[in-house]
C-alpha positions in Angstrom: -24.1 26.4 14.7 -27.8 27.6 15.5 -29.8 25.6 12.7 -33.7 26.4 12.1 -36.3 25.7 9.8 -39.1 28.3 8.9 -41.4 28.5 6.1 -40.4 28.5 2.5 -41.5 31.9 1.1 -40.4 34.0 -2.0 -37.4 35.3 -1.3 -35.6 32.2 -0.9 -36.4 31.4 -4.3 -33.5 33.5 -5.8 -30.8 31.1 -3.7 -32.4 28.0 -4.5 -32.5 29.1 -8.1 -28.7 29.5 -7.7 -27.9 26.2 -6.0 -30.3 24.6 -8.7 -27.6 25.9 -11.9 -25.0 22.9 -10.0 -25.5 19.9 -12.1 -24.4 17.5 -9.8 -26.7 18.6 -7.3 -29.9 18.4 -9.7 -28.5 14.8 -10.5 -28.3 13.5 -7.1 -32.0 15.4 -6.5 -33.4 14.0 -10.1 -34.0 17.6 -11.4 -33.2 17.4 -14.8 -32.8 20.6 -15.8 -31.9 24.2 -14.1 -35.1 26.2 -13.7 -36.0 29.4 -15.5 -37.0 31.6 -13.1 -40.6 31.7 -14.1 -40.7 27.6 -13.6 -39.4 27.9 -10.2 -42.2 30.7 -9.1 -44.7 28.6 -10.9 -43.4 25.5 -8.8 -43.6 27.8 -5.4 -46.8 28.9 -5.9 -48.5 25.5 -6.4 -46.4 24.1 -3.6 -47.8 26.5 -0.9 -51.1 26.0 -2.6 -51.2 22.1 -2.0 -52.0 20.9 1.7 -50.0 17.8 0.9 -46.4 19.4 0.4 -44.6 21.9 3.1 -41.4 23.1 2.1 -39.3 24.7 5.0 -35.8 26.9 4.1 -32.9 25.7 6.3 -31.1 28.5 8.1 -27.6 28.4 9.7 -26.8 31.2 12.2 -29.6 33.3 10.0 -28.1 32.4 6.5 -30.5 30.4 4.3 -28.0 26.9 3.4 -31.2 24.8 2.4 -34.5 23.4 1.9 -36.2 20.0 3.7 -40.2 19.5 3.2 -42.6 16.3 3.3 -44.7 15.8 0.2 -47.6 13.2 -0.6 -48.2 14.1 3.4 -51.4 11.3 3.7 -53.4 12.1 6.8 -55.6 9.1 6.3 -52.6 6.7 6.1 -50.2 9.0 8.1 -46.9 9.3 6.0 -45.2 11.2 4.1 -41.7 11.4 1.9 -39.2 14.0 3.3 -36.9 15.3 0.8 -33.9 17.4 1.9 -30.7 19.4 0.3 -28.2 21.8 1.3 -27.4 24.4 -1.3 -24.3 25.7 0.5 -21.5 23.6 0.0 -19.8 25.0 3.4 -23.0 24.1 5.1 -22.2 19.9 4.8 -21.0 18.3 7.3 -21.7 20.7 9.8 -24.7 19.1 11.1 -27.2 21.5 9.6 -28.8 19.1 7.6 -29.1 16.6 10.7 -30.8 19.3 12.4 -33.0 20.0 9.7 -34.2 16.7 9.5 -34.7 16.2 13.1 -36.7 19.4 12.5 -39.0 18.3 9.9 -39.8 14.6 11.5 -40.4 16.4 14.8 -43.3 18.3 12.6 -44.2 15.3 10.9 -44.7 12.9 13.5 -45.5 15.6 16.4 -47.6 18.3 14.7 -49.0 16.1 11.6 -49.7 13.2 13.7 -47.6 11.0 11.0 -46.6 7.3 11.6 -43.9 6.8 8.7 -41.9 9.1 7.1 -39.5 8.0 4.0 -37.3 9.0 1.7 -36.4 7.5 -1.6 -32.4 7.9 -2.6 -31.1 7.0 -5.8 -28.5 4.0 -5.8 -24.9 6.2 -6.7 -26.0 8.3 -4.0 -24.3 6.5 -1.3 -23.6 9.5 1.0 -27.1 10.8 0.9 -28.2 6.9 2.1 -25.7 7.0 4.9 -26.7 10.4 5.8 -30.4 9.1 6.2 -29.7 5.7 7.9 -27.2 7.8 10.4 -30.6 9.8 11.3 -32.1 6.5 12.6 -33.6 5.2 9.0 -34.3 2.3 8.0 -33.8 0.3 5.0 -37.2 -1.0 3.4 -36.6 -2.1 -0.1 -35.2 -1.0 -3.2 -37.2 -0.1 -6.7 -35.4 -1.6 -9.4 -34.2 0.3 -12.1 -36.3 3.0 -11.5 -34.7 6.1 -12.7 -32.7 6.8 -15.9 -29.6 9.2 -14.9 -26.8 9.1 -16.4 -27.4 6.8 -19.1 -28.5 3.9 -17.6 -30.8 2.6 -15.2 -30.4 3.2 -11.3 -32.5 1.5 -8.2 -33.9 3.8 -6.0 -33.6 3.0 -2.0 -36.3 3.3 0.1 -35.6 4.0 3.6 -38.5 4.4 6.1 -38.8 5.9 9.8 -41.6 5.2 11.8 -43.0 7.8 14.8 -41.9 5.6 18.2 -38.5 4.7 16.0 -38.4 8.6 15.9 -39.4 9.1 19.7 -36.8 6.2 21.0 -33.9 7.8 19.5 
């Protein structure tokens, strides 16, 4: 499978809107309601105007299958938070997410000169936590009862990757 990350453009939004209709996907992302088209376009415009955020479309064999990005990019403290999701179910388990993760980290560490990239994963999303650990991220801590979902409070697990660990791996 040929995986590449490309700048997120307006034409990618239609797929994203379709994917965000899936309540289970939204639940794992932290998005509460499916966005309306106008809201999603507003989010995209704010994203592209914000120098502390980066979003990339994930393409597998030329097909848009997901999104990966960095938010809270801090060039002084040299860190950012990574987020990723595959909207196309058939792309899951095929290596697309792992390669997109690698490409986003290579950009963050190489081009932006970051030292640390981290993720926050809901405690009920064990699959995501195992994925990030398999990508080399290390557990850093737990934000206790940091989110209210599914009728109760859940922890967020913080995992991080340092530039030297990424280069070593």
